[in-house]
C-alpha positions, 0 to 999 in steps of 0.5 A: 648797729649790730643790735639794730640789725638783729632787731630788724631781722627778728621783726622780719622773721616775726612778720613772716611767721605771722602770715596766714596759711592756706589759699589766697582769696584775691591773688595779685592777678586781681588788678585792683589788689595789684595796684592798691598794694604797689601804690601803697608800698613804694619799696615794693614798687621800686623792687619790681621796677628795678627787676623789669627795667634792669635798674639799681635801687640807688638809680631810682630817686623818686616815684610819683603815682599819677593815677592813685586808686582810693581804697573804698573810693570810685574806680574809672566808671567807663571800663574800670581800667586799673593800670598804674601810671607813674613818673620815674625820676621826673624823666620817665612815664610808665604805664603798668597794668595787670591783664588776666583776660586774653581779649585777642587785642593785646598788641593794639591795646598796648600800643594805644596805651603807649601812644596816649601816654606818650602824647604828654606835652601841653600846647606850646611845649617843645617836642624835645621835652617829651619824656621817655614812655614805657608800657609794661604789661603783666599778662596771665596769658601769651598773646597769639604769635608772641614768643614763649618767653617770660619777659619781652622787650620791644623798641622802635628799630629799623629792620634793615640796619637795627638803628634805634629810631628813638629811645623814648618809646618801648613796650615790656611784656611779662608773661606769667604763664611762661615761668621757668621751673628750672633755675634761671641763667642769670640774676636778672631773669631770676629776679623777674621770675621771683616777681612772676611767681609772686603774682601767680601765687595762690597760697600764703605758703608760696608768698612766704617762700618768696618773701624769705628770699627777697626784701622788696617782695617781703615788703609787697607781701606784708602790704598785701596782708594789710590790704587783704584784711581791709574790708573796703579793699576786699569789697573792691577786689571781690567786685573786680573778680565778679566783674571778670567772671561776668565778662567771661560769661558775656563773652561766651554768649557774644554780649560784649559787642560795643563795650567801649561805646558805652553800656549796652544790654549785656553790660547793663545786665553785668553791671546790675548783677555785680551791684546786686551781688555786692549788696547781698554778700556784703550787706551794704546799701545801693550807694555803697555797693556802687561806690565799691564797684567804681560806679554810681547809683545813676549808672545802675538806674540807667542800666535798669531803664535800658533793660526795661 
């Protein structure tokens, strides 16, 4: 047993030494990379959930990903939302998303996600069978009016009596821009702070320091390394970065009106520009560029026709 432990430790140390150096091309705030890493490595996912839900590892018996993303495959064509929906221990439904842009609608957006997920019963099923539903937002900003704290938990309470109406609905918010530079007060907040620092890390050196402290974070870093070397994953991560850059450009010029009703002129330009960018920079044809962006050749042609 002692020999096995020494071998395992040596392998871990070797893995840490073999990590690259310098800036990360696609940090974990890239929502595609975030989802791809956590769905591939359940040890890392379990570590994150234990930190956010105050659970012990032995309390998590099973995690089932309900909406896996395919490396090199299609992404949701309408809005390309990359939330991570999962079932925990066959008793909880979780919706976890990385959100980097403050669109000014976080409370409404998170409530819409929460309610859609909570409405999970098939026709004829008993209401008592509805599973606890939790929406977890990992935000790279602080919504207007929100407390300036790293981690927030919201439940369904009566304001006067503090009576909890139900345990089956809650929202958790991890605000990455509220990380403390000081040592945390307790183990719980320290664990959450480590994960927040991992998501905000901009260099391999930052990742290595965190990986040395935490086994599940180390698992996350090793899987991130694998995916960052995967050409298809890189193309999809680049597409997400370009999508948000174009989205910022569109927002500055007032071109985002009506996005949720379908492709309009501003979005059509963004779509065309994204696809052209992928074809030029990755030397792929139209079909593969569309696949990497999570859209179709037909959508590209429709956007062209709309602008014409």
